[in-house]
C-alpha positions, -999 to 999 in steps of 0.1 A, spaced: 40 -213 -182 42 -182 -161 37 -185 -123 17 -154 -113 25 -149 -76 0 -122 -67 -29 -103 -81 -32 -71 -61 -64 -50 -65 -67 -16 -49 -95 8 -42 -92 44 -28 -121 62 -12 -120 96 5 -146 85 30 -162 55 46 -178 44 79 -155 47 108 -143 15 126 -142 10 163 -109 22 178 -92 -4 201 -60 12 212 -30 -11 215 -50 -42 208 -50 -68 179 -85 -81 177 -88 -116 162 -119 -134 150 -119 -169 135 -142 -193 116 -138 -229 124 -122 -236 90 -97 -208 92 -65 -215 72 -48 -182 78 -30 -174 110 -18 -140 125 12 -138 148 21 -106 167 58 -96 169 75 -65 184 73 -47 150 40 -59 136 20 -89 125 29 -119 104 2 -136 83 7 -172 72 -14 -197 53 -11 -233 66 24 -225 78 36 -206 46 45 -170 50 23 -146 31 30 -110 43 42 -89 72 23 -57 82 45 -31 99 27 -16 129 56 0 150 78 26 133 112 16 120 140 37 105 174 37 89 199 53 113 172 76 126 159 86 92 129 78 70 109 65 99 78 46 86 51 22 95 17 11 80 30 -9 50 36 -44 39 71 -59 38 81 -86 32 55 -99 7 63 -135 0 58 -153 -33 41 -187 -36 73 -206 -35 86 -187 -5 106 -160 -23 105 -124 -11 90 -101 -37 94 -67 -21 122 -44 -8 125 -20 22 150 8 26 165 2 -9 198 21 -13 186 41 -43 154 54 -26 155 49 11 120 62 16 103 35 -6 89 6 13 73 -27 2 37 -23 -6 27 12 5 3 41 -3 15 77 2 12 112 -12 38 139 -18 16 169 -12 -4 173 21 -20 207 26 -43 222 52 -60 255 42 -31 265 20 -3 254 44 19 226 33 23 203 64 42 173 51 53 148 25 41 113 31 60 99 1 95 110 11 85 109 48 92 145 56 73 162 84 51 131 83 42 106 110 17 78 112 4 60 143 -14 26 139 -41 28 165 -61 -3 157 -54 -36 140 -82 -62 136 -77 -97 120 -108 -116 109 -109 -150 93 -139 -149 70 -159 -175 51 -145 -192 21 -110 -191 37 -106 -153 32 -85 -134 57 -93 -97 65 -67 -73 80 -83 -40 90 -62 -11 102 -69 24 115 -40 49 113 -37 85 124 -16 110 103 4 137 122 30 163 115 54 185 134 41 214 113 5 209 126 3 216 163 -24 227 187 -12 241 220 22 228 211 11 192 206 9 172 174 -27 162 168 -40 139 141 -52 158 110 -63 127 89 -77 93 98 -70 63 74 -90 31 74 -75 3 53 -89 -32 47 -67 -58 32 -84 -90 21 -61 -120 15 -75 -149 -5 -64 -185 -2 -37 -196 -27 -50 -210 -60 -29 -232 -82 -6 -204 -95 -17 -171 -78 -30 -154 -47 -53 -124 -47 -49 -95 -22 -75 -68 -22 -67 -33 -8 -94 -8 2 -79 25 14 -102 52 29 -92 87 40 -111 110 63 -99 146 69 -100 158 105 -94 194 95 -112 216 70 -96 223 36 -72 193 37 -59 182 3 -35 156 -10 -16 154 -43 12 138 -62 46 150 -71 45 186 -85 64 176 -117 49 162 -149 51 127 -135 26 134 -107 34 102 -89 18 92 -55 -8 68 -44 -7 30 -43 28 17 -49 48 -15 -49 86 -15 -44 92 -49 -60 125 -67 -65 129 -64 -102 147 -91 -123 168 -83 -153 141 -97 -176 112 -78 -161 83 -72 -186 52 -51 -183 19 -61 -200 -16 -48 -200 -49 -55 -218 -35 -42 -251 -2 -61 -249 33 -50 -238 36 -17 -219 69 1 -222 79 22 -192 86 59 -199 99 88 -177 63 101 -174 31 82 -167 18 56 -192 -17 42 -199 -28 7 -194 -65 5 -187 -74 -17 -158 -42 -35 -149 -5 -39 -153 12 -73 -152 48 -71 -139 66 -104 -146 100 -120 -149 124 -144 -131 113 -136 -96 108 -171 -82 132 -196 -67 157 -209 -92 147 -181 -116 112 -194 -121 89 -170 -138 63 -151 -118 52 -116 -109 26 -92 -96 -5 -80 -114 -17 -46 -101 -54 -41 -108 -72 -7 -108 -108 -10 -97 -133 5 -122 -150 22 -92 -119 41 -83 -119 79 -87 -104 90 -121 -105 55 -135 -86 44 -156 -56 58 -138 -22 61 -155 9 43 -142 45 52 -134 65 21 -142 102 14 -138 125 -14 -150 150 -9 -122 157 9 -90 122 22 -82 86 14 -74 56 7 -96 29 32 -89 -6 41 -99 -8 79 -104 -36 93 -82 -46 121 -81 -16 135 -101 2 168 -96 -31 188 -88 -42 182 -52 -77 171 -43 -98 178 -12 -103 150 13 -138 148 28 -145 156 64 -175 134 67 -182 96 66 -211 87 44 
């Protein structure tokens, strides 16, 4: 019997209602029956469930010898039996990081100002983190993040050109899985701002998981086994990535689910058996405009 560690669902919107900005604060709200706990460290926040580690969200920037500085991602992500499922600063792709969402192309009015995927001319600042313990034992981590670039200055100062609001809902552990639900919303602070994937035929960028891949990794979707290719493959709705990822080589994995309400659903996938991330391809090689208005 396969132990499915996590079911990860993701949504991407280009606009949503703006959250209250609380600079430098972690706001915490609890119900009496809360079973999740958040602990602040120098680098970010640790979320546990009844003493078991679930995930760590990186707030403050970290780097490798001054390069590939990044924040606003999840690593480690722990499996149900305490094993770590994700990687950070892997030797083969130092820019890849745990569970992350990023885009190769970032343009403003025809000027390319950065590459969030490879972390070139790209900075993020986490300006607000809010943790809420909801009813039915669900934990909600809400973040607000500003995007900046050394190529986008006003009066010689880097100013935010995009605001990101992300909500991460973490569900209590069931017998053999845990659900984590991501909702990522982007608001352009400048006119004619667009984002896109890699400019080759793969077109990768978007929601990604840099997972520790076992030798026996397998990919399955609603129509059965999915074989990774150099370019994107189809698997409508979800991809189940499984293998010997647990303690003592127990079987487990991560299911990545694409919401039907997502733009361009069903989206294709870039899948890899070794030395890389697993990625939903959105929007592809052709950039799309990001809205300047909340609904």
